[in-house]
N, C-alpha and C positions, 0 to 999 in steps of 0.2 A: 519584464523578463518572464518567460514561460518555461517551466522545468517539468519534465515528465520523468518520474522515477519508475524503473522497471526492475524486476528480479523475482526469483521464486519465493513462495511463502516461507517466511523465516529468514529472509536475506537481510532484514533490518531496515527495509526501505521506509517503513512507517516511523520508526524512531528517528532515522536520518531526515525524513521529511519535516518532522516537527522542529528539529534543530535548524534546518535550512529556512523554515518559515520564520523562526525567531531572528535568524541572522539577516534575512533579506526584507523582513516586514511584509512578506507576501502571504496571502491566505493559503492554508494547507487544505486541499480538497482530498479527503480520504474517502474513497468510494466505498471501501469495506465498512467503515463506520456509518456512512450514510445508509447503507443497506441494513446494517444491524439495528439502527435507530428505527427504520421502517418496520423491521420484524418486531421490535419491542412495542411499537405503537399498534401492532395488529391491524395495520391498514391493509387495504386490498393488495397493494404492491408488496407490503411486508409479508403477508401470508403466502403469496406466490414465491417470494424470494426465499422464505424459510424452508420450503420443500427442497430447494437445491443446496442451500448453504449447509444444512445439517448433515448432508452426505458428502460434502467437499466438492460438489459439482459447481460449475460456473452458472451464475444467474443468467437467464436469457438476455441476449444482446439488446433487444428492444427495450426491456425494462431499465437496464443499466444506462443506455444512451439517453433515454428520456430524463432520468435522474440527473445525469451529468450536465446535459444541455440546460436544464433549468438552473442548476447551481452556478454554472459559468456565466449566466446572463445577469447575475447580480452585480451591483455597483462596486463591491469590494474587489472584483476581479479585473477592473478596468486597467490597472497598471501591471497586471500579470498574476500568476498563481503557480502553485506547486501541485501537480497531479500525482496522486499516490493510489495505485491499483487500477488504473485505467490508462490506455486500452489493454484489454486482455484477449482480444481476438482480432482477426483481420477486418471483420465487419465493424468493430468498434474503432479500429485505427482509421478506417475509411471515413467513418462518421465524424471522428475528431478532426480530420483534415478539412471537412466541410465546415465544421463549427469554427475552426481557427481562421479559415478563409485567408490562407497565405501569410498569416502572422508568423514571425520568427519564433522558434522554440528550440530547446535542447533536450535530448533524451539521454538519461544516464542509466546504464544497466549494471546492477549490483550482482556479481556472479558468486555462486556458492553451491557446493555439492550436496546431494541428497542426504548423505550421512550427517552433515552439519545441520541441515534443516531439521531432521528428526531430533537430533540432540537438543537443539535450541527450543523448538516448538513444544516438545514434550515437557519442558521445564517452565513454560510460559503461563502466566496467570494474568487476568484482566480485572479491572475495577468495574463493578456493576453500574456504578453511578457516572463516573467521568470517563471511563474506558481507557484510562492510563494502563499501559502494558508493563509488566515486570517479568524478570527471570529469576527464579528462586535460587539459582546458583550465582550468577554474576551481576544481577541488578535487583536484589531483594528489597522488600519494604523494611522500614525500621521496626515495625511491629507485625509479627506474622499474621497474615490474613487480613490486614487492614491497609487501605491505600494511604500513602504519604500525602497525596495531593488533597483529597477531600474527606478521608475517613471512611470511605465506602468499603463494602465487603468485596473480597476477591474470589474469583472462581476460574476454573479452566474451561474454555470454550470447547464445544463439541468438535470443532474443526482443528483443535490443537492436540487431539488424541492420536497416537502413533498410526493406527490403521487409516484414519482419515487424512493424516499428513501425507502418507504415501500416495493415496488416491489423488489428493490435491496436486502433488508434485507431478504425477503422471498426466493429469489434465493440463497443468501448466506447460509441460514439455510439448504436448500435442497441439495446444491451442495458442499459447502465448509466446513461447521461445522463437517461433518463426518470425515474429515481429522484430527480433534482433536483426535479422537479415533485411527486413523491410526498411527499417530506419538506417541501417548501415548503407544500403543502396542509395538512400536520400542524402547521405553524408551528414546525418544528424546524430549519429550514435557515439556516445562516450562510454567508457567502461572502467569500473573499479572492482577490486576484490572485496567480497563481503566478509572474508576471514580476518581475524584479528580483533582488537578492541574497538569499541564504538568511537572513541576519539580518533583512532588511526583511520578508520573508514571515513569519518567526517572530514578529516584533513585532506584525504584523497579526493573526496567529492568537491571540496572547495577548490582544489587544485585544477581538476579537469573543467570545472565551471568558470574558472578564472575569477573567483571571488576572493577578495583579500581576507586573510585569517582574522 
């Protein structure tokens, strides 16, 4: 089973991808996390990626495609995977078609308006160590500033600040949302609302993917 999750920044696709991975026992390929790990490592790719990510811009297609291609070639992806944060442009979508080589897949678009994106992301904090994401309003940690999973310190990413969020959403609308039509034309697109609680969205995802609760 190959599942591609799409949606604006803050739509909750990362959280839902983790839950889907646990439910299906498939690897969760979070391209954003992979890029941030490259940035933290200060590798050549990471330094290039940092220049774009800090301003909310998309990382160049060539860098992202190479990263994804290498990850999907690993043995744990043989039985399927969940892609989170890729593709984000038509060039990436075309590259993914070549990588998948006519394998069956499903695309789920999690829809959410800009106002809700700003509301959610501006309240979001991430663990520096394990990268678990929390929301200080509706998904806080037990101890303020400390990750429940590993005890690491929490911080707000630069790309979760209001001005950057608006820019990211604008980039998304320009570059990524046209892919909704691309996958719809291929009869691959499924859609759920990102509004409501995490459990409600997850139930909707399981429903459209025809996965038993």
